[in-house]
MARSE-736120 format. One record per residue (C-alpha): x, y negated, z; residue in three letters; residue number from 1. Coordinates in nm, 4 decimals. Each point is the difference from the previous one (the first is absolute). Layout:
BEGIN
> X	Y	Z	ALA	NUM
...
//
This chain:
BEGIN
> 4.1851	3.6323	-19.1286	ALA	1
> -0.2059	0.0493	0.3071	LYS	2
> 0.0523	0.3643	0.0262	LEU	3
> 0.4387	-0.0370	-0.0098	SER	4
> -0.0247	-0.2788	0.2179	ARG	5
> -0.2054	0.2731	0.2204	LEU	6
> 0.2964	0.2245	-0.0059	CYS	7
> 0.3166	-0.2485	0.0684	GLU	8
> -0.2398	-0.0927	0.3483	GLN	9
> -0.0323	0.3956	0.0691	ASP	10
> 0.3383	0.0297	0.0080	LYS	11
> 0.0737	-0.2750	0.2239	VAL	12
> -0.3435	0.1359	0.2656	VAL	13
> 0.2120	0.2912	-0.0358	ARG	14
> 0.3686	-0.1213	-0.0139	THR	15
> -0.1224	-0.2205	0.3378	GLN	16
> -0.1951	0.3016	0.1454	GLU	17
> 0.3449	0.2348	0.0731	GLU	18
> 0.2428	-0.2703	0.0780	LYS	19
> -0.3544	-0.1070	0.2778	LEU	20
> 0.0459	0.4115	0.1161	GLN	21
> 0.4251	-0.0193	-0.0316	GLN	22
> 0.0081	-0.2695	0.2773	LEU	23
> -0.2425	0.0902	0.1612	TYR	24
> 0.1713	0.3431	0.0459	ARG	25
> 0.3599	-0.2058	0.0691	GLU	26
> -0.1644	-0.1942	0.3106	LYS	27
> -0.1594	0.2923	0.1855	HIS	28
> 0.3792	0.1328	-0.0175	THR	29
> 0.1396	-0.3250	0.0659	LEU	30
> -0.2691	-0.0102	0.3029	GLU	31
> 0.1562	0.3672	0.1199	THR	32
> 0.3567	-0.1470	-0.0473	ALA	33
> -0.1789	-0.2240	0.2244	LEU	34
> -0.1265	0.2194	0.2706	LEU	35
> 0.2953	0.2306	0.0409	SER	36
> 0.2557	-0.3804	-0.0033	ALA	37
> -0.2335	-0.0827	0.2951	SER	38
> 0.0380	0.2338	0.1924	GLN	39
> 0.3994	0.0843	-0.0592	GLU	40
> 0.0491	-0.4781	0.0779	ILE	41
> -0.1798	0.1277	0.3348	GLU	42
> 0.2822	0.2784	0.1330	MET	43
> 0.2973	-0.2126	-0.1784	SER	44
> -0.1432	-0.4158	0.0529	ALA	45
> 0.3866	-0.0427	0.0397	ASP	46
> 0.0693	0.1268	-0.3885	ASN	47
> -0.0389	-0.3382	-0.1713	PRO	48
> 0.0635	0.2139	-0.3241	ALA	49
> -0.3415	0.2245	0.0678	ALA	50
> -0.1309	-0.3742	0.0017	VAL	51
> 0.0996	-0.1155	-0.3292	ARG	52
> -0.1729	0.3256	-0.1371	SER	53
> -0.3399	-0.0511	0.1107	VAL	54
> 0.0343	-0.4002	-0.0692	VAL	55
> 0.0503	0.1346	-0.3592	GLN	56
> -0.2666	0.1857	-0.0390	GLN	57
> -0.2243	-0.2189	0.1738	ARG	58
> 0.1383	-0.2301	-0.2904	ASP	59
> -0.0828	0.2361	-0.2649	GLU	60
> -0.3264	0.1388	0.1297	LEU	61
> -0.1262	-0.4048	-0.0647	GLU	62
> 0.1255	-0.0028	-0.3359	ARG	63
> -0.1940	0.3293	-0.0881	SER	64
> -0.3021	-0.1708	0.1879	TRP	65
> 0.0415	-0.3523	-0.2156	ARG	66
> 0.0241	0.2287	-0.2747	GLU	67
> -0.2775	0.2096	0.0450	TYR	68
> -0.2576	-0.3059	0.0618	ASP	69
> 0.1902	-0.0827	-0.3577	ARG	70
> -0.1127	0.2588	-0.1822	LEU	71
> -0.3709	0.0021	0.1721	GLU	72
> -0.1033	-0.2724	-0.0739	SER	73
> 0.1116	0.0364	-0.3660	ASP	74
> -0.1663	0.3409	0.0619	VAL	75
> -0.3523	-0.2269	0.0818	SER	76
> 0.1366	-0.2788	-0.2230	LEU	77
> 0.0112	0.2980	-0.3613	ALA	78
> -0.3921	0.1207	0.1591	LYS	79
> -0.1185	-0.3789	0.0201	SER	80
> 0.0667	0.0642	-0.3931	ASN	81
> -0.1003	0.2831	-0.0832	LEU	82
> -0.3510	-0.0342	0.1561	LEU	83
> -0.0027	-0.2899	-0.2450	GLN	84
> 0.0960	0.1224	-0.2850	GLN	85
> -0.2953	0.2606	0.1177	LEU	86
> -0.2925	-0.2431	0.0862	GLU	87
> 0.0939	-0.1687	-0.3679	ALA	88
> -0.0670	0.3719	-0.1484	HIS	89
> -0.3220	0.0544	0.2687	GLU	90
> -0.0895	-0.3630	-0.2010	LEU	91
> 0.0393	0.1027	-0.3873	SER	92
> -0.1249	0.3638	0.0729	ASP	93
> -0.3261	-0.1553	0.0860	THR	94
> -0.0300	-0.2293	-0.2868	GLY	95
> 0.0377	0.2077	-0.1905	ASN	96
> -0.1724	0.2631	0.1102	PHE	97
> -0.2823	-0.2891	-0.0147	MET	98
> 0.0834	-0.0006	-0.4102	ASP	99
> -0.2530	0.2184	-0.1760	SER	100
> 0.2404	0.0644	-0.2434	SER	101
> 0.2883	0.0585	0.2678	LYS	102
> -0.1375	0.4213	0.1702	THR	103
> 0.3799	0.0723	0.0956	GLU	104
> 0.0808	0.0897	0.3624	PRO	105
> 0.2676	-0.1196	0.2227	PRO	106
> 0.3103	0.0255	-0.2029	GLY	107
> 0.3519	0.1316	0.1512	GLN	108
> 0.1423	-0.2392	0.1322	GLN	109
> -0.2760	-0.1387	0.2134	HIS	110
> 0.0740	0.3495	0.1919	VAL	111
> 0.3297	-0.0382	-0.0482	GLN	112
> -0.0091	-0.1983	0.2400	ILE	113
> -0.2449	0.1399	0.1887	GLN	114
> 0.2087	0.2639	0.0624	LYS	115
> 0.2725	-0.2041	0.1110	GLU	116
> -0.0902	-0.2476	0.2751	LEU	117
> -0.2193	0.3320	0.1846	TRP	118
> 0.3296	0.1235	0.0208	ARG	119
> 0.2233	-0.3218	0.1275	ILE	120
> -0.3246	0.0317	0.2516	GLN	121
> 0.0986	0.3034	0.1215	ASP	122
> 0.4174	-0.0677	0.0472	VAL	123
> -0.1070	-0.3229	0.1633	VAL	124
> -0.1962	0.1305	0.2118	GLU	125
> 0.2436	0.3148	0.0869	ALA	126
> 0.3003	-0.2492	0.0412	LEU	127
> -0.3223	-0.2142	0.2385	SER	128
> -0.1183	0.2673	0.1821	ASN	129
> 0.4479	0.1704	0.0441	ASN	130
> 0.1765	-0.3216	0.0569	LYS	131
> 0.0793	-0.0010	0.3419	PRO	132
> 0.1132	-0.3369	0.2234	PRO	133
> 0.2614	-0.2380	-0.0195	ARG	134
> 0.2264	0.0933	0.2066	SER	135
> 0.2441	-0.2648	-0.0220	THR	136
> -0.1892	-0.3131	0.1930	GLU	137
> 0.1411	0.1974	0.3523	GLY	138
> 0.3853	0.0694	-0.1410	MET	139
> -0.0094	-0.3717	0.0020	GLY	140
> 0.2732	-0.0096	0.3050	PHE	141
> 0.2607	0.1273	-0.2214	LEU	142
> 0.0906	-0.3203	-0.1557	GLY	143
> 0.3490	-0.2066	0.0481	SER	144
> -0.0328	0.0190	0.3667	LYS	145
> 0.2037	0.2193	0.2185	PRO	146
> -0.1415	0.3088	0.1032	ILE	147
> 0.2167	0.2478	0.2155	SER	148
> -0.1932	-0.1047	0.3255	SER	149
> -0.3094	-0.1918	-0.1886	LYS	150
> -0.0795	0.3052	-0.1979	TYR	151
> 0.0137	0.2418	0.3342	LYS	152
> -0.3214	-0.1865	0.1780	ASN	153
> -0.1829	-0.0631	-0.3749	GLU	154
> 0.0891	0.3306	-0.1264	GLY	155
> -0.3205	0.1316	0.2847	PRO	156
> -0.1908	-0.2734	-0.0811	ASP	157
> 0.0235	0.0657	-0.4019	TYR	158
> -0.2083	0.3281	0.0941	ARG	159
> -0.2414	-0.1492	0.2759	LEU	160
> -0.1010	-0.2371	-0.2628	TYR	161
> -0.1479	0.2862	-0.2297	LYS	162
> -0.2234	0.1599	0.3325	SER	163
> -0.1460	-0.3128	0.0525	GLU	164
> -0.3283	0.0780	-0.1527	PRO	165
> -0.0017	0.3270	0.2145	GLU	166
> 0.0898	-0.1477	0.3117	LEU	167
> -0.2933	-0.3108	-0.1039	THR	168
> -0.2226	0.2221	-0.1508	THR	169
> 0.0373	0.2613	0.3593	VAL	170
> -0.0815	-0.3224	0.3149	ALA	171
> -0.2929	-0.1180	-0.2799	GLU	172
> -0.1282	0.4078	0.0269	VAL	173
> 0.0885	-0.1078	0.3848	ASP	174
> -0.2405	-0.2635	0.0624	GLU	175
> -0.2401	0.1783	-0.2339	THR	176
> -0.0254	0.2881	0.2273	ASN	177
> -0.0389	-0.1536	0.3617	GLY	178
> -0.3427	-0.2408	-0.1764	GLU	179
> -0.0830	0.2680	-0.1317	GLU	180
> 0.0290	0.1853	0.4063	LYS	181
> -0.0932	-0.2471	0.1638	ILE	182
> -0.3009	-0.0405	-0.2052	GLU	183
> -0.1931	0.3576	0.1356	PRO	184
> 0.1292	-0.1388	0.3606	THR	185
> -0.3069	-0.2442	-0.0121	VAL	186
> -0.1885	0.1976	-0.1851	GLU	187
> -0.0226	0.2038	0.3121	LYS	188
> -0.1076	-0.2113	0.2193	GLU	189
> -0.4186	-0.0507	-0.1182	PRO	190
> 0.0079	0.3870	-0.0529	SER	191
> 0.0769	0.0300	0.3809	THR	192
> -0.2432	-0.1986	0.0401	THR	193
> -0.2719	0.0798	-0.1081	LYS	194
> 0.0310	0.3527	0.2038	GLY	195
> 0.0182	-0.1026	0.3297	ILE	196
> -0.2888	-0.2813	-0.1562	SER	197
> -0.1817	0.2714	-0.0822	TYR	198
> 0.0948	0.3490	0.1897	PRO	199
> -0.2574	0.2478	-0.1321	VAL	200
> 0.1565	0.1521	-0.2921	GLY	201
> 0.0582	-0.1498	-0.3472	ILE	202
> -0.3695	-0.0190	-0.0717	VAL	203
> -0.1402	-0.3113	0.0999	PRO	204
> -0.2888	-0.0508	0.3203	PRO	205
> -0.2939	-0.0852	-0.2295	ARG	206
> -0.0257	0.2792	-0.1894	THR	207
> -0.0006	0.1862	0.3390	LYS	208
> -0.2220	-0.2489	0.2326	SER	209
> -0.3663	0.0593	-0.1524	PRO	210
> 0.0615	0.4308	0.0456	MET	211
> 0.0060	-0.0833	0.4058	PRO	212
> -0.3134	-0.1839	-0.0637	GLU	213
> -0.2116	0.2894	-0.2029	SER	214
> 0.1433	0.2396	0.1791	SER	215
> -0.1296	-0.1490	0.3614	THR	216
> -0.4050	-0.0729	-0.1840	ILE	217
> -0.0138	0.3845	-0.1167	ALA	218
> 0.1068	0.0622	0.3892	SER	219
> -0.3255	-0.1822	0.0878	TYR	220
> -0.1911	0.1002	-0.2124	VAL	221
> 0.0707	0.3018	0.0725	THR	222
> 0.0197	-0.0172	0.3694	LEU	223
> -0.3410	-0.2539	-0.0290	ARG	224
> -0.1821	0.3397	-0.1986	LYS	225
> 0.0918	0.1717	0.2362	SER	226
> -0.1096	-0.1512	0.3259	LYS	227
> -0.4185	0.0023	-0.1617	LYS	228
> -0.0802	0.3429	0.0911	PRO	229
> 0.1049	-0.0693	0.4064	ASP	230
> -0.2924	-0.2566	0.0078	PRO	231
> -0.2030	0.3184	-0.1316	ARG	232
> 0.0886	0.2966	0.2409	MET	233
//
């Protein structure tokens, strides 16, 4: 009975995955159609038929997103059910392992559940990595308002909305660069003061101060030695 239920659950998961992939392809085609339609409307913004077609495509895209979310929740629910079944089988396997009379390996059903979980996880990760951001929010101004002159002013704003993060990041980078440029100038000031206080060179004067003393003492000793034979003469 459990094996038959597992097979039925596997069929349900596979059909849901196929629907998800189909909706993803349809969503991609709708987004490309919306981009091309927006470009056409910019060239002929006074054409109400083109605007209506864009609004219809926008509505279809929103419906496809809702269907995508519903199927994604169904897949997560099926995954949680499979996890519960896997935990139940693991508990039964541990009970059989503790019993000395039953030393059988994990059943085929346990292996199939694990494989299905891995397959679902791979498909969900691939879909989440390739899932583009929802661009229907930026097209929200295409509602019931008149679009003849309003769309001309708001059409470029949609593109600027996409480029806002880049502008903010550039501004932040400029501010950080400005701060970094100020720091070396502050660090260079004590270096100039050090050059003024120690004009001799890189070596501090403490290492060179005993040298003149030793040289004067040696010269003084040589002078004393050279002056002693003079009175004998």
